[in-house]
C-alpha positions as CSV (number, residue, x, y, z in Angstrom):
1,M,-54.1,122.2,29.9
2,Y,-55.0,125.3,31.9
3,D,-54.3,126.5,35.2
4,D,-57.6,126.0,37.3
5,Q,-57.6,129.6,38.8
6,Y,-56.2,132.0,36.1
7,Y,-57.3,129.8,33.3
8,A,-53.9,130.5,31.6
9,P,-51.5,128.0,30.2
10,R,-48.9,126.7,32.3
11,N,-45.3,126.7,31.5
12,P,-43.9,123.4,30.8
13,L,-40.5,124.5,31.7
14,T,-41.3,126.0,35.0
15,L,-42.7,122.3,35.7
16,C,-39.6,120.7,34.4
17,A,-37.1,122.8,36.4
18,I,-38.9,122.2,39.7
19,A,-38.8,118.6,39.0
20,L,-34.9,118.9,38.3
21,A,-34.6,121.3,41.5
22,I,-36.1,118.3,43.3
23,G,-34.2,115.6,42.0
24,I,-31.0,117.6,43.2
25,V,-32.3,118.4,46.5
26,A,-33.2,114.5,47.1
27,T,-29.7,113.6,46.0
28,A,-28.2,116.1,48.2
29,A,-30.0,114.8,51.2
30,Y,-28.7,111.2,50.5
31,L,-25.2,113.0,50.2
32,A,-25.6,115.0,53.2
33,I,-27.2,112.7,55.5
34,E,-25.4,109.5,56.7
35,S,-28.2,107.8,58.2
36,P,-31.2,107.4,58.4
37,N,-32.0,108.2,54.5
38,Y,-35.6,109.1,55.0
39,A,-35.2,112.6,53.9
40,A,-33.6,111.1,50.5
41,V,-36.4,108.5,50.5
42,L,-39.4,110.8,50.8
43,A,-37.9,113.6,48.1
44,G,-37.0,111.0,46.0
45,A,-40.3,109.7,45.9
46,I,-41.7,113.4,45.2
47,G,-39.3,113.8,42.5
48,L,-40.2,110.3,40.8
49,F,-43.9,111.8,41.0
50,F,-43.6,115.4,39.7
51,G,-41.3,114.1,37.3
52,S,-43.0,111.8,35.5
53,Y,-46.3,114.6,35.8
54,S,-43.7,117.3,34.1
55,M,-42.6,115.0,31.7
56,S,-45.8,113.8,30.4
57,Y,-46.9,117.3,30.2
58,A,-43.9,118.8,28.4
59,N,-45.0,116.3,25.8
60,R,-48.4,116.8,25.7
61,I,-48.0,120.6,25.2
62,G,-45.4,120.0,22.4
63,G,-44.0,123.4,21.0
64,E,-40.5,124.2,19.7
65,N,-38.8,123.6,22.8
66,K,-40.3,120.3,23.5
67,W,-37.3,118.2,23.9
68,R,-35.3,120.8,25.8
69,N,-38.3,120.6,28.5
70,I,-38.5,116.8,28.4
71,V,-34.6,116.1,28.6
72,V,-34.6,118.5,31.9
73,A,-37.5,116.5,33.5
74,V,-35.7,113.3,32.5
75,V,-32.4,114.3,34.4
76,G,-34.4,115.2,37.4
77,E,-36.3,112.2,37.5
78,A,-33.0,110.2,37.3
79,L,-31.7,112.2,40.1
80,S,-35.0,111.3,42.0
81,V,-34.7,107.5,41.3
82,I,-31.2,107.3,42.1
83,A,-31.8,109.1,45.4
84,F,-35.1,107.2,46.2
85,M,-32.8,103.7,45.4
86,L,-29.9,104.6,47.6
87,G,-32.0,105.9,50.3
88,L,-33.9,103.1,50.4
89,A,-31.1,100.6,50.3
90,G,-29.5,102.4,53.5
91,L,-32.8,102.2,55.1
92,M,-32.6,98.3,55.0
């Protein structure tokens, strides 16, 4: 996979680290805002999408650090799932 603009390979660790950061932001949004939890639901949904994309991209690219990248993306996606579910439960 190449970047559309520069035709250079993307770094899977960067994508996975962004997924982890989104998961942390989603969890922090749930913990910081008592009610309503719209920010946690929105950030959790974005984290779910981006985490799954970065995890599959790291799996396709492979390399010697494949499992490290996948683990980072899985942790970010797990945090996003937790924030999304708890935020959604807080809205109901």
